[in-house]
C-alpha positions in Angstrom: 39.7 5.5 -17.5 37.3 7.2 -14.3 33.2 7.5 -14.8 32.9 11.0 -13.7 29.1 11.3 -13.9 28.1 9.1 -11.4 27.1 10.4 -7.8 29.6 11.1 -5.1 29.0 9.6 -1.8 28.1 6.8 -0.6 25.5 4.8 -2.1 21.2 6.1 -1.6 19.4 3.6 1.0 17.0 2.0 -0.9 13.4 2.0 0.6 12.2 -1.6 2.7 9.9 -3.5 0.2 6.4 -3.5 1.4 5.3 -5.7 4.3 4.2 -9.1 3.1 0.9 -10.1 3.6 -0.3 -13.2 4.7 -0.5 -16.4 2.1 -4.3 -16.4 0.5 -5.5 -13.4 2.6 -8.0 -11.4 -0.2 -8.1 -8.7 2.5 -4.9 -8.6 2.4 -4.1 -8.7 -1.2 -7.0 -6.1 -1.7 -5.3 -3.5 0.4 -1.5 -4.0 -1.1 -2.8 -3.8 -4.4 -4.9 -0.6 -3.4 -2.1 0.8 -1.6 0.4 0.6 -4.9 -2.2 1.5 -7.4 -2.9 4.6 -5.5 0.6 5.4 -4.6 1.5 5.7 -8.1 -1.8 7.9 -9.5 -2.9 10.9 -7.6 -6.1 12.3 -7.4 -6.4 16.6 -7.3 -8.4 18.0 -4.8 -11.1 18.7 -7.3 -10.9 15.5 -9.0 -11.1 14.4 -4.8 -14.3 16.0 -4.7 -16.0 15.0 -7.9 -15.5 11.5 -6.9 -16.7 11.9 -3.5 -19.5 14.5 -4.6 -20.7 12.0 -7.6 -20.3 8.9 -6.3 -18.3 7.6 -8.7 -16.7 3.7 -8.4 -12.8 4.3 -8.4 -12.0 1.4 -6.7 -8.6 -0.8 -6.8 -9.2 -2.9 -10.1 -10.3 0.6 -11.5 -7.1 2.5 -10.2 -4.7 -0.5 -11.3 -6.4 -0.2 -15.2 -6.5 3.7 -14.5 -2.6 3.3 -13.4 -1.8 1.1 -17.0 -4.0 3.6 -18.8 -1.3 6.7 -18.4 1.6 4.0 -18.1 0.3 3.5 -22.4 -0.6 7.4 -22.5 3.4 8.6 -21.2 5.1 6.2 -23.5 3.2 7.4 -26.5 4.1 11.2 -25.1 0.5 12.0 -24.3 0.3 15.5 -21.9 -3.1 15.7 -20.5 -5.7 12.2 -21.7 -9.0 10.8 -21.0 -9.0 7.9 -20.0 -12.3 5.7 -20.7 -12.9 3.2 -17.9 -16.1 1.3 -18.6 -18.8 4.5 -18.0 -16.2 6.9 -16.4 -14.1 9.3 -18.0 -11.4 10.2 -15.6 -8.6 13.1 -17.7 -5.6 13.0 -16.1 -2.4 15.0 -16.3 0.2 12.5 -17.7 3.4 13.7 -16.6 2.3 14.1 -13.2 -0.2 11.2 -12.7 -2.6 13.5 -11.6 -6.6 13.1 -12.2 -7.8 16.1 -12.7 -10.9 15.5 -12.7 -13.5 12.9 -13.2 -17.2 11.9 -14.5 -19.9 9.2 -14.8 -20.1 9.9 -18.8 -24.1 8.0 -18.3 -24.9 11.0 -16.5 -23.2 13.9 -18.4 -25.5 15.7 -20.9 -23.0 17.4 -23.3 -19.0 16.1 -22.5 -16.7 18.6 -24.2 -12.8 17.8 -23.5 -10.5 20.7 -24.5 -6.9 20.4 -24.5 -6.5 16.9 -24.8 -4.2 14.9 -26.6 -5.3 11.1 -26.3 -7.6 9.4 -25.5 -7.2 5.9 -23.6 -10.0 3.3 -23.4 -8.9 0.6 -20.5 
């Protein structure tokens, strides 16, 4: 029997793997991790301004934890979630993998999150 559900034409070209960093180079490893994490998680314009204006620490390790938290939320069917990263609260649109806003929980007075269907502690 012929499978007629597959694509027609040649197989799509696969993207080239990322360039390998020098073994043992911590700086190169950090840049690779940061690039991988930031490629999967996007910041909205509003979130980028908030992170910059409030000087929120959203570094490579936190981006990796955020990425893993989004994966966990997506696996449970979440659509809009608050991810708690230490003293940082990040509101994420899960299907779009986009950070909507971020705030430091130690500086806020009253933090009320609406239209959220889940919370992930990362």
